[in-house]
N, C-alpha and C positions, 0 to 999 in steps of 0.2 A: 475529530471528535472533541467537542468542547468539554463535556462533563460526563463523569461516571457517577451515577447515583447508586450507592452501595447500601443494601438493606440486609441486616442480620436478623434472623428469626429463629424461634424455637417454640413450637406448640402455640402458635398465635395466628391462625388462619384469618380471623377477623381483622387483626392488625395488618396483615399483608394486603388484604382487600382494601382497607382504608388507605394505606400508603399508595397502592396502585391507582386508586381513584384520583388521588391528588396529583399524580403525574400529568394529568390532562392540563393542569394550569401551565406546566412547562411546555408541553407538546404543542400548544397553540401559538407559541412565540415564533414568528417567522425567522428562519435562518439559524436557529439554535439547534445544534446536534447534540444528542445525549444518548446514553445507554443506561439500562437498569440491570444491576447485578444483585442477585439475591443469594445469600449464603444461609441455608437452613440447616439446623443441627440434626437432621434425620427425623423430623416430626412425623408422627403417624396420624395427623389430624386432617389430611387432605391438602396440605400446603403444596406438595410437589405436584399433585394432580391438577390443582388450580393453575399453577404456573405453566404446566404443560399445555393446558387448553388455551393459553394466551397466544400460542404460536409465534413467539418471538416479538410480540408487540413492544414498542419502545426499545428495540434492540436488546431484548431481554436475554440474559444468560443466567443460569442458576445451577447450584449444586445442592443436594440434600444428603448430608452424611454427618456422622458423628464428629464433633470437634472438641477442643479443650477449653471451651468457654467463649465469651463474647469477643474478647480481644484476639483470640486465635482465629475466630471466624472473620473478624475484620481484616486480619492479615491475608486470609484467603481471598477476600474481595479485592484487596490491593493487587494481589498477584494476577487476578483476572482482568483488572481495569485497563482501559485503553484511552481514556480521556486525558485532556490536558490537566483538568482539575478533578478531584474526587470529593463528594459530599456524602456524609453518612446519615441516612434516614433509616432508622431501625423500624421494625414492624410496629405499626401504630402511629409513627411519626408522619407528618404530612407537610407538603409544600403549602405555604401561605399563598393566597391568591395574588399577592404582591410580587411573586417570584418573577413575573414577566419583566417588571421594572428592574429588578436585580440582575436578571439574566442579560439584559442589554448592556448594563454596566460591566458585567463580567466579560462579555465578548469583546468589549472595546479596549480591554487592558492589553498592552503590547506583549507579544509572545516572549520577549526577552525578560519580562518582569516575573520573577519567581516568588512574589509575595504570597503570604497566606491571606486570603480575602475574607473579611469578616463582616457580618451583617447582624440584623436584629432577629429576635425570635419571640414567640409567645409560649409561656408555660401554662399548661392546662391542668388544673387541679381536680377535674372530674365532676365538680358540682356547679359548673357554670362560671367559676372563677378563673379568669385568665390574666396573667401578669406579664407585662412586657419586660424582656431582658434586652436592653439596648447594648450594642457593642461599645466597649470602652477603649481608651487609648492603649497603645502597645505596652507601656510600662506596667500596666496592670498584671501582666504575666507573672510578676514577682510575688503577687498575692494569689492570683487565680487565673483561669482562662479569661481573656478579654471579651470573649463572646461564647455563647452556648456552642457545644460541640456540634449540634445540628445546624449551626449557622456559620460554619467555617468551611470555605472552599480551599482544600489543600492542593498545592501543586503536586502532581503525581510523582515527579522526580524526587521530591523531598520525602514522600511516603515510602518510596522504595529504599531510600537510604536509611530512614529511621522508622521502621515498622513499630507496631505496638509491642511494648516490653511486658511479657506475661508475669514478671515478678511483681508488678504493681497490680493488685487485684481489682481495685476500684478507681484508680487514678491514672491508668495507663494513657488515657487521652491527654491529660495534663502533662505527663512525662514526655509524650511524643511532641507536643507543641513546644514545650520548653527546649527540648533538644534541637528542634528545627530553628527556633528563635536564636539560640546561642550559636548556631552554625551559620547564621547570616540570613535566614529567611525572615524578612520583615513582615509587618502587618499592614494591610491596606483596607480602608473602610469603604464599604458601599452603602448606599442609602436604601432603606426599605426592609420589610419583613421577609425573611427567607423561609422560615418553617414554624410549625407548631408541634409541640411534643408533650406527651402526658408525663406528669410527675409520678413517682412511685417506682422508678427503676432502681438499679443497684446503688446509685449515688445518693438517693433519698433514703432508702431503707437501711443502708450501712453508713450513715453519716459520720460516725466516730472513726471507723476504719478509713473512710474517705479523707478525713482531716489528717490522720496519721500518715497516710500514703502521700498526701500533698506536701506535708512538712518534709518528708524524705526527698521529694522532687526538688523542693526549694533549696535544701542543704546540699544534695549531691550533684544536681544538674545546674541549678541557677546560681549556686554559691551565695545564697542569702545568709547573712550572719545569724547566729543562733538565737539571739534575743529578739530579732525582727521576725524570724520564722516562728518563734513561740507566740509572739503577739498576733501574727497572721493566723496561727492555729486557733487561738481563742476567738478571733473575729469570725473565722470560717465556721467554727463549731456553733457559734450563736446563730449565724445566718442559716446554716443547713438545718439546725435544730428547729428554727421557726418554720422552714419549708416542710420539714417532716411532720411537725405538729399540724400545719394547715392541711397537708395531704391526709393525715389520719383522721382529722375532723371531717373531711369531705367523705 
């Protein structure tokens, strides 16, 4: 199994349907094996019924039960995963049609290579505005994620060692990637768009808490000096503030 696509959901049936439809872009790629894992927080909106009717399409496995938030649900998905890599596409996130090109590159990576594989993504602001977020060089981790969370293929071995830390309320993804990087998991770039995702999630609406969380990751995990972490905090606050303003305008 090359890839586990992990989808976390709560009261978002329409988003689940949207994500499911986009899996067809990956399914049409010859020789690529993947599974779809859905962790639903016990929604009463028909999500479980919809998933049940799919009869295991795309090697689907799912649970629908109460959890302790998005990162706890992601950890449940990790426990269920069987692929070499895992990619997190939450409800409403979709594969870009370019995923076929990316998947071929992913499959060609030697099995002994434990790098985190990063690609490009599209940020959808909901009013027709879509902005590309291209993957950056690995050193960018000292300021922020070098790629969108939805465009990082994580080696499952690394995720099992360094699951999402629930003490970080809105930056646990950054903390996880930082821990893996400091432990020797490098970044490797693939060419092409991996996914599209809607702005307005927790990192957009709670941008101030996001920036504070991120500064803690920089200081505690990455060992970034205080004055550099403070500068990074100010730059991140400006960037996330612009994204929040653009989303609210939409």
